[in-house]
C-alpha positions in Angstrom: 23.1 21.0 -15.9 23.3 17.2 -16.4 19.7 16.0 -16.3 20.7 12.3 -15.9 22.9 13.2 -12.9 20.1 15.2 -11.3 17.6 12.3 -11.9 20.1 10.0 -10.1 20.3 12.4 -7.2 16.5 12.6 -7.0 16.2 8.8 -7.1 18.9 8.5 -4.5 16.8 10.5 -2.0 13.9 8.1 -2.5 16.1 5.1 -2.0 17.7 6.6 1.1 14.2 7.0 2.6 13.4 3.3 2.0 11.7 3.2 -1.4 12.5 0.2 -3.6 12.7 -0.1 -7.4 10.0 -2.2 -8.8 8.8 -3.2 -12.3 5.0 -3.3 -12.5 2.5 -4.6 -15.1 2.7 -6.0 -18.6 4.2 -2.7 -19.9 6.9 -3.1 -17.2 6.7 0.4 -15.8 9.5 1.2 -13.4 8.5 2.8 -10.1 9.9 3.7 -6.7 7.7 2.0 -4.2 7.0 2.5 -0.5 4.1 1.0 1.5 1.7 0.9 -1.5 2.8 4.2 -3.0 4.2 4.0 -6.5 6.3 7.0 -7.6 7.8 7.9 -11.0 10.2 10.8 -11.6 9.6 12.6 -14.9 11.6 15.4 -16.5 9.7 17.9 -18.6 12.2 19.7 -20.8 9.6 22.3 -21.9 9.2 23.4 -18.3 12.8 22.7 -17.1 11.4 20.8 -14.2 11.0 17.4 -12.6 7.6 16.2 -11.5 6.8 13.3 -9.2 3.9 11.3 -10.5 2.3 8.7 -8.3 -0.4 6.0 -7.9 -1.9 4.8 -4.6 -2.1 1.1 -5.7 -0.5 -1.4 -8.0 -3.4 -1.6 -10.4 -3.3 2.1 -11.2 0.5 1.9 -11.4 0.4 -1.1 -13.8 -2.0 0.8 -16.1 0.0 4.1 -15.9 -2.8 6.0 -14.2 -0.8 8.5 -12.2 -1.4 11.8 -10.5 1.0 14.7 -10.8 2.7 15.7 -7.5 5.0 18.6 -6.8 7.2 20.2 -9.4 10.9 20.8 -8.9 12.3 23.5 -11.2 15.9 23.8 -12.2 16.0 27.5 -11.5 16.9 26.7 -7.9 20.1 25.1 -6.7 20.4 21.3 -6.7 20.9 21.4 -2.9 17.7 23.3 -2.4 15.8 21.1 -4.8 16.9 18.0 -2.9 16.0 19.5 0.5 12.5 20.4 -0.7 12.1 17.0 -2.3 13.1 15.1 0.8 10.6 17.1 2.9 7.9 16.5 0.3 8.5 12.7 0.1 8.2 12.3 3.8 5.1 14.5 4.0 3.2 13.3 1.0 4.5 9.9 -0.1 5.4 8.1 3.1 2.2 8.5 5.1 
């Protein structure tokens, strides 16, 4: 599997739902932002999974203080991963 392509697909779901790319803080962290929710997609090779990390405000995001969200493992099909991701984004990150 091409991890970069999957990362782009995941990011595409966020963008389709109305998130915007934003650079935050002195360290210039890159986030997907919607209504004060700052999300970052991280791939963990040791787990063969993506995790969505998030902060509820710009201060925490600029300091890199993030909470882990759901995990999306590569043992499932990309289609199923993206369906679950879309449902989770709407449920947990857009409220």
